[in-house]
Structures are given as C-alpha cells and as structure tokens.
N, C-alpha and C positions, 0 to 999 in steps of 0.2 A: 813422238815428239811431245804429244800432250802430257802423257805421264811424267816425263822429265821436267816439264814446266811446273806441273803440280807439285812434284817432289822439291824442286827448288823453292817454290813459293812456301811450301810447309817448313822447310829447313830456315828459310829467311824470317818467317813469323815466329818460329821457335827461338831463334837467336835474339830477336827483339824482345820477346818475353823474358828470356834469360837476362838480357841486359836491363830490362825495366825492373826485375825483381832484384834489387841489390841487398846485400847482407846489412844487418844493422851496424850503425856506427860503433867503433870501439867505445866501451864504457857506457853504452846505452843501458837504461834501467827499466825494468818492468816489474809489475806485480801480478803474480799468477795464483790460480786456485782460491781466488777471494770472492766475496758476495758481490762486490762492486768494482768499478774500475779503479777505485781508490783504496783497495784493500787486497791483502794477499802476501804471499811469500816473495820477498825481495830477491830479484836476480839481476846480475850485471853481465852484459856481453863482453867477455874478456878472451882475447886470442882465439877468435873464431867460434866460440861457444858460450851459451848461457850458463853461468856459474852462480851458485847461491852466495849470499852475503853472510859471512860468519865472522865471529870474533870471540875471543875468550871472555870479553866484557859484553854485557847485553847491548849497551849502546854507549858512546863516547859523549857524554853530556847532552844526549838527545840531539846533538848537532847533526849527526849523520842522517837520521831519519827525517829532519826538517829538510835537508837537501833533497832527500828522496821524494817527499811529498811535493816539494816545489817543482822538481823536474817533471813529475807526473802531472803537473798542473792541477794539483789537488790542494786542499787547506792544510791547516796545522795537523801534526800527528795527534791522534786521539788515543791510541793504545798500541802497545808493543808486546809481543809474547814470543818465546823461544820454542824451538822445536828441534828434533834430532836431525842429524845430517842425512840427506837423501843417499839411497843406496844404489844409485844408477851408474856409479862410476864418475860422475861429474866432479870437478874440483870445486874449491871456493875461493873467494876473494876477500879482502879486507879493505876498509876505507880508512885512511889516516889523515890527520891534521886538518879535519874539517872545522870551520868556524861556526857553521850553521847559517851564514849569510850568502853562501854560494848559490848561484842559479842553476848549477849543474855539478854532479859528483866528478866531472872531469877536472874541476879545479881543485879536488882533494887528491891526496896520494893513495893510489890503489895498488895493492900488492896480490898476487896470486900464485898459483902453481901447487904442485904436489905438497901435501903436508901443511899447507899454510893455515888450514883451520886447526889442526892440532887438537882434535877431540871437541872442537866448539860446536856452535849451533847455527843453523839457518834462522832467520828471523821473520816473523809475520807481523806486518804493520797494518794499522787502520788509519787512514787519513780522513779528515772531514771532507765531504764530497762537494758541498754547495756553499759553505760559509767558512770564513776564517777571520781571525783577530790578528791585526798586523800593527807593527810599530808600538808594542806594548812593552811592559816591564817583564813579561813571561808569556807562557803559552795560554794563560787565562785572562789576558787583558790586551786591549788595543782597539783600533778602529775596526767597525764591522764592515766586512766586504762579503758580497755574494757573487756567485759565478752566473754570468749572463752572456749568452752567445760566445762561449769560449773566452771570455774576458772577465776580470775582476773588477767590480764597481762598488763604491761606497753606497751606505744606505743613509737616506735623509732622516734626521731625528723626528721630524713630523710624521714620519710613516712607521714609527717604532714605539711600542709600549712594553709593559711589564711582562705580559704573556709571551710576546716575541722574545724578549731577553731570556727568559726561562728556557725556551726551546734552543736558542743559540748556544747558551751555556751547556746545555746537555749535549748538543750536537758536537761541540768541539771537546768533549770529554772532561769538562770541569764542573764545579759544583754550582749551586744556585747564584743568582746575581747578587753582588755584594750589597748593593743599595741602588734604588731606582734613581734617586737625585744625584748620588755621588758617582754612580757609574755611567750615567748617560750625560754627556756634554759635548759642546761643539768642538769641531776640529776637522782636519782632512781637506784635501783638495782633489780636483778632478771630476770625473764623470760619476753621476749618481744613479741609482737603480730607478726605473720609472714605474715601480709597482708599490703596492702597500701590503704589508703582511696582515693576515686575518687568523693568527695563531690563537689556539685556545689555551696553551700553556702546558698541555699534557703530551704533545707530540714528542716522538724521539728524535726526529730530524726535521730540519727546516723545510725539506722538500715535501713533507707531509702536511704543511700548512697551506690553507687556501690563501690566494692572493686576489687583489682587485686593482683596477686601474687607479692611479692616484688622482684625487679630485683636483688638486692643484698642480699643474705640470711644472712648476718652478720650485726650486729648492735653494734657499739663500746659501750664498758661499760661506764656508766654515761651519755648516750645521750638519756635517756627517756625524753619525753615532759613534761614540767611543764606549765601550762596555768593559766593565770589571766584574769578572766572575770569581767566586770563591775557589780555592784550589780543591782538587778532587779528594773525596773522602776515602782514601786509600792508605793513609798513614794514622797510627795511633799510638798512645802511650798507655800501658797497661800496668796494673799492680801497685800504683802509687796513690790511690785514693782520690785522684783528680785527673781530669782530661789533660792537664799540663805537667804531669809527672808520671814516670814509670818506664818500663822497658819498651823500646822502639820496635814496632812491628809494621810491616809493609805487606799489603794485599796483593798477592800475585797468583794468577791462574787458580782461582777458587779456593785459596787458603792463605792464611796469615803467616808470614815468615819473619823471624827475627832479623834485625839489621845490626851488622857489625862493621867495624872500620879499623884500619890501621891507626897506631898511636898518633900520628901526625895529622890524621884526617877526623879524629873524633870531635873536636871542637867545631869543625866546619860543618859535619853532618848534624850535629846537634843544634847549631844555628838555623840551618834549613828546616829541621823538624819543628822547632818552635815557631818559626816564621809561617810555615804552612798551616800549622794549627791555630795561629792567631793567639799564641801564648806569650808574646813578648820575646824577651832575649834569654840567653842561656845562663842559668845560675850554676849548674854543675853537670858533669857527664862522667860516668864511671863504667868501666867494662864488666860484664857479667858473663857466666857460663852459658852456653847455648848448645843446642842439638842440631839445629838446621836453620839456614838463613841466607841472607845476601852479604856479600862484601861490598860496601858502598863508599865512593869517594866523591867528595864535593869541594868546590872552591869556597863555599860559604855564602856567596851572593845569589844562589839560585832561588827561584820562588817556591819550588817543590822538589821532593826527592826524585821524581821521575825525570828532571833535568840533570840528575847527577849520574855518574858512571856506576855501574853495578855489575857484579859477576856472582856466580853461585859457589864461589869458594867460601869456606866457613871460617869465621874468626869470631872471637868473643863478642857477644852482643853488648848493647849500650843501654844504660839506664840514664835517662836525661830528665833534669829539673828545670823548668822554664819559669821566668820571673812572675808571670800572671798565674800563679799556682792557686790563689784563692778566688772564689767566685765573688761577683760584686755584691755587697750587702745592700739591704733595703732600709729605707728611712721613711717613717710616716708619723703623723701628728694626731693626738687624741686628747680629750679633755672630759672630765667627769661632770661639769656643770653646764655643758651645752654652749660654751662660749665660742666655739669654732664654727664658722660657716665658710662656705666656698664662694670666693670672690670671682671677678671676671677672669682672671688668669692664674690666681694662686690663693691658698687658703688665707683667711683673715681671722684675727683673734681680738676679742673685745678686751680692752683695758681693764685690769683688775682681776680677770679670770685666771686660774691656774691651768696649766696645760702640761702635757707630757710628749717628749720626742722619744720615739722607740727605735733602736737599731737592732737588726737581726740579720742572720745569714743562714745558708743552708748548712745541714750538718755533715761537713767534710771532715773536720779534725777537731778533737776536743780542746777545751781551753781557749786562750786568746783573750783579747780585750778589745773594747770599742772606745774610740776617741771621737767625742763629738766637737766639731770645729764650727766656729761662727765666722763666716766670711767677713773681712773688713775690720776685724779686731783680734786681739790676742786671747779672746775668751775661748778656753777649751775645758772639757771635762772628760775624765776617764773613769770607766767602770769595767770590771771583769765581765766576760761573757758567760752568762748563766743560761744553760739549755740553748746556747747559740743566740742569745739576745740580751739586751740591756735597755733599761728605761731611765731617761733623764727628766726629773720633775722640775717644773718651774712654778713657784708659788703664786706670783701675781704678775701678769703681763703688763709691761709698759713700753714706751717708745724706744727703750734701748734693746728690746728684744726683736725688734723689726730688722729683717735681713735674711741672709742665706746660710743654711745649715747643711752639714754633710757628716756622714758617719765614715770613719776610717777603721777597718778591722785589722788588727795586728795579730799575728801568731808566729810562733818559733816552731818551725817543722823541718825535718830533714837537716838538722844542724844549721839552719839559716833562718833570718827573720824575713817574713813576707807580709805584705799589706796590700789592701784593696780598698778603694773609695766608692761610696755611693753616689748616686745622683745628687744634685742640689735640691733641697727643700726650701723654697722662698716663702717667708711669712710676713704678713702685713698686720700691723696693729692699728685698729680703728680708734677714731677720735673719741667716740662715746657709745657705750652700749645701751643708752636710755632708750632710744626708738625700738630697738629690737626687743628690750625688756618689756616695754609696755605692751608691745604687739603680742608677745608670748603670753603674758598674763591676761590680756583681754581675751585672747583665744581660749584660754583655759576657763575664764569666767563665763563666756558664751556657751561653752560646752556643758558647764554645771547648770546654768540657767535653763538651757534646753532640756536637759535631763530632769530637772525638778518639775518644769512645766508639763512635760510629757507624763510624768508620773501622777501629777495632780489631776490632769484631765482624765487619766485612765481610772483612778481610784475614786474620784468624787461621784460619778453615777453609781459606781458599785455600792458605796456607803449609803447613798440615798435610797437606793433599792432595797437595801437591808433593813433600813429604818421603816420604810413603807410596809415591808413583809412583817416586820415585828409588830407594828400597829394593827395590821390586819389580823394577825394571829390572836392578839388580846381581844379584839371585838368578837371574833368567832368564839373564843372561849367563854366570854361574858353571856353571849346569847345562848350558848349551849347550856350554861348553868341555870339561866332563867327558865328555859323551856323544861328542864328537869324539875325544877321547883314547882311549876305550874302543874305539871303532870302528877306529882305527888299529891298536891292538894285536891285535884279532881278525884283521885282514887279514894281518899280519905272521907268518912262520914261528916255531917254537920257538926256533931259534938266534938270529934277530933279536930276539926278545923277550928272550932272556937277554942278548944283547949290549946291548940297550936298557937293561936293568935293571942290568948291570954299569956301564954309562956313567953311570946315574943314581947 
C-alpha cells in the first residue's frame, strides 16, 4: 500500500514539474554563447526549436537588431558581426518588415523552414548592457537612460559630466562626445536615477565606473541628460588627398572593405558617408573597380552606414567627394612696428601703424587663392596662395579698419570649385597710440640709464686704482735712482767726487 502511495506521489510531482516547465513562447528571442546577457548569437524559437537568425543581408537598416536588443531588455545595438551557419541540422529564420520601433519581434514578419537561409549567415550581436540613448536622431544621440532594478531610468544633468559622457559614448559603440555644451541639455520626463557617476573617462563600460549617493535627492523636472556622440570611426575615404574625398571603405571584422552600391543607391550611400564623416553634402559620386567589399543600400537619411542594409555581394566601389573638402584656413594679425597689443577680448591696433593680416592653410592641394573679406562692408582683397598662404598689408591703420575679418580659401579640385572660410578675426583701432608710445620710450631710456650707471660705477674705482698704482710706481722709480746715485758717490774718491761736482 505504501509503495503504491509513494509511486502515485512521485508521478503526481513529476506531472506538476512537467506542467510548470513550459516551452518558450513562439518567436521568443535569446542570445547565446556571448560574454554577457546582452551579447551573443541571435536565436529565435520557431516551430518548437531554436533557430538561428539569418539573412542574405547583414541587417535590414539595423532595425531588426534594435528590436532584438529591446526584447532582451538591453540597450542599443553596439556591434553586429556575421558567422557561418551552424552545422547541427537546425534551420534558420528571417525577420521582415521591422521598423525598429517594435517592442517585440513578434510584430515583425518571421519566415523559416528548410532552405530559408540560402547560404546566409547567423548573426552575432552586442547590445549595450546598462546604458542607452533613446528618442534621438540615430544610435549615437538621445536621452541617457541607465538600467536600475530591471527598469530604465533617466540620468539627472547635475549628476553627469564630461568624463561620464566619454564612457557612455564608448559603451554604446559611438565616438567621442560631440560637445559638452551642445550635447548635454535638458529634456525628458519620468523617474531619474538616484546615483551620481564617478567615471574617470577611460572606462570601457559604464558598469566599470564608481558611483556615489546623490548629494541632493531632488532633480528638477526636464533636466534629464541628452547626449550627442560622434559617429563611430568605422568609415573612411581614401586616396583623395582629404578626409572628405576618396574611395569609401568600411571597417568590418578587423579589416577595411570597399563599399559598393547599386546605381539607384549610390547618391543615398554617399549622402550618409558625408554626413557620418562631418564633411557636409555630396558633391559627386562615381563607381570604381574593386576586389572585395560590401553591397550597401541606404535611404539617405541615416546617421551612419551601420544603419543601412549591407550584404557581402560585390559591386563596383564608390568614390565620393563631399562639399567640405578643404580644411579650415587660419587667420592671424602681425605688425613690424609693435603697434598691435592684446585687448580685453580681441587684438587692438594703434592708429597710424601699418599691419598685416595673413591667411594660411594646410598643404592639401597646390594652388588656390585667398579672399580676405571685411565684415560689414564690400571691402575684399584677393591674392594667390603661395606656399599655401597669402599676406595682406595695410599701410596705416585708421577707424575704417576696425571690424571683423575672415579668410576664404578657394581652390578648383576634382573638376569642382571648393571653398573654406576661417574663423573671424576681430580688430579694434585705438584712439591714440601716444600713451603707449611714451611708456615704450621711457622704458627704453630707463634701461639705457641703468646700463650706463652700472658701467660707470664699475669702471670708476678701477680707473682710480690704476692711477694710484701708476703714481706709486713713479715714486719707487725715483727713489731707486737716488739710491743708485748716492751709492756711486760713496764708492768714488774725493777727487773724483769734486770732479763730478765740477762737471755738474
């Protein structure tokens, strides 16, 4: 009787355990074989088994991976890499029609079954684990949120500084903070984090930073941090003599690969490249021969190429020329007579003195010319660039020369005209140079007087000592001659002495 009861109890317990361990929901997502819970190979539970996510394209506008990271309760996607299909017999699935704003991949179209991958790849994704940027223009801008107690909360601006921003940008896979003043500004609603970061700026992850309790437990509404990071440094233009011209290359899995595009996508890809590099707008785009690279497709509004579609099909590469081809020239003020001095906010020039404004640029391309403009008037001067610079001489300063000057460097390169303008040079003309003139000459006279006085005091005792020494030497000489004379008379006889006296 007892064994039967025990057996029934065991069977009942086993049945409860079986009922409590239910299979994953259809279309569930997980990341496996990663270093953290927010990294690994993407797998989707489809028709009773875990299948790898694969596609001929690496990602569809980065939208699919944003949905995956969000469903895993992680931050924004940081990196995506490809890998070969697993050889364990499992099939693959594809995600279609994702906008990137979905909270789950269930809202996307998923297709699977035999042959669906068609020689494609499984994908390894890394999401930021503890920080994300939301409601921004791209993956590298938005309101800063950190993960706290399994929920995402905003960060108060008072608890955030430049070192914290550097770590956050690095953690989300972007470049350095664009600007401290321009990238951090108010906004955002809801709960804020109750800690203060103590980052040193060199940490790789925000989790590596120390934290401390906030001194003030209140955070004013609307003061959540919004951060703008520069785009990742994984795209470049090579062979054009400028960072804003040349063949497009994309860094992928420890090597640089050429970027190609279909004819209808070339202008869109070029626009994204120029935007990501901070090089303005597209001037021209031309196909070039290539040996290996990506096939990329963009809408043209993306912040960076990693938000575009790409595959490993090979098409002719692209040579892109952006509008900001020329580097910004320099402008500075000099004078040969010392008539320039530094005022409280800008250089000041004495009336009547001549001065020179020099324009110069880095040696990118030969030739070109400099246009010196005077803000607020039609006064302009043009000179050819000689050794990448030009000097504009002004013979006598007067009130009409007061104002703002700038150098505009023009050059004809790659069959197009390009220009780049310097910062403004603000010049003030003083009412009278007399006080400064007097001070300058008084200082010179004082220096001369001091030098003369010092020399006189040094040489005077020396000359006196020489004169005393010279007199002493004459006295010794006379005394010596008298002694010799007396000695000679003592040795001579009386006759000789009288003869000598007679002779005298």
